[in-house]
C-alpha positions as CSV (number, residue, x, y, z in Angstrom):
1,M,309.6,-18.8,90.8
2,E,306.7,-21.2,90.7
3,H,304.3,-21.1,87.7
4,L,300.8,-22.3,87.7
5,L,298.8,-23.5,84.7
6,E,295.3,-22.2,84.6
7,V,293.1,-23.5,81.8
8,C,289.9,-21.8,80.6
9,V,287.1,-24.3,80.1
10,D,283.4,-24.2,79.3
11,S,282.2,-27.8,80.0
12,V,282.6,-30.7,82.4
13,E,284.4,-32.7,79.8
14,S,287.0,-30.0,79.1
15,A,287.5,-29.4,82.9
16,K,288.2,-33.1,83.4
17,L,290.6,-33.1,80.4
18,A,292.4,-30.0,81.7
19,Q,292.9,-31.7,85.1
20,Q,294.1,-34.9,83.4
21,G,296.5,-32.8,81.3
22,G,298.2,-31.2,84.3
23,A,296.3,-28.0,84.9
24,D,296.8,-26.5,88.4
25,R,293.5,-24.8,88.3
26,I,290.5,-24.0,86.0
27,E,288.8,-20.8,85.0
28,L,285.2,-21.9,84.3
29,C,283.3,-19.9,81.7
30,A,280.4,-20.2,79.2
31,N,280.4,-19.0,75.6
32,L,284.1,-19.1,75.1
33,I,283.6,-18.5,71.4
34,I,282.6,-14.9,72.2
35,G,285.2,-14.3,74.9
36,G,283.5,-15.9,77.8
37,T,280.5,-15.1,80.0
38,S,279.4,-16.4,83.4
39,P,278.5,-20.1,83.5
40,T,275.2,-21.4,84.8
41,P,275.0,-22.5,88.5
42,A,274.3,-26.0,87.2
43,L,277.6,-26.1,85.2
44,V,279.5,-24.8,88.2
45,K,278.1,-27.5,90.4
46,A,278.8,-30.2,87.9
47,V,282.4,-29.2,87.4
48,L,283.0,-28.9,91.1
49,E,281.7,-32.5,91.5
50,Q,284.1,-33.8,88.8
51,V,287.5,-32.2,89.4
52,D,289.8,-32.0,92.4
53,I,291.7,-28.8,91.4
54,P,290.7,-25.3,92.3
55,V,288.0,-23.7,90.1
56,N,287.8,-19.9,89.5
57,V,284.4,-18.9,88.0
58,L,284.3,-16.0,85.5
59,L,281.7,-13.4,86.3
60,R,280.9,-11.5,83.2
61,P,277.2,-10.8,82.3
62,R,277.9,-10.2,78.6
63,F,280.7,-10.4,76.1
64,G,282.9,-7.4,75.2
65,D,284.7,-5.0,77.5
66,F,283.9,-4.0,81.0
67,C,282.7,-0.5,80.2
68,L,278.9,-0.4,80.6
69,T,278.4,3.3,80.2
70,D,280.3,6.3,78.9
C-alpha cells in the first residue's frame, strides 16, 4: 500500500519547506493557530507559483465545527 505525505501549511515559505522536506502534496490554509480557514486568493496564487507538488485548498469560512445551525 502506498502512503502519501500531505503537509498542512499557511505560507509560501512553509509550502516550499514542505516540498523540500519530501511532502507529496500540500493542504493550504490560513489561520492554522485556530484550526485553519480558507486562504486568500493571493496566497493560493503565490503558493501555486512556488511549488511543483499538488496543492489542496482548505475551504472553511470560519474556525470551529461545520455545523452552522441547529
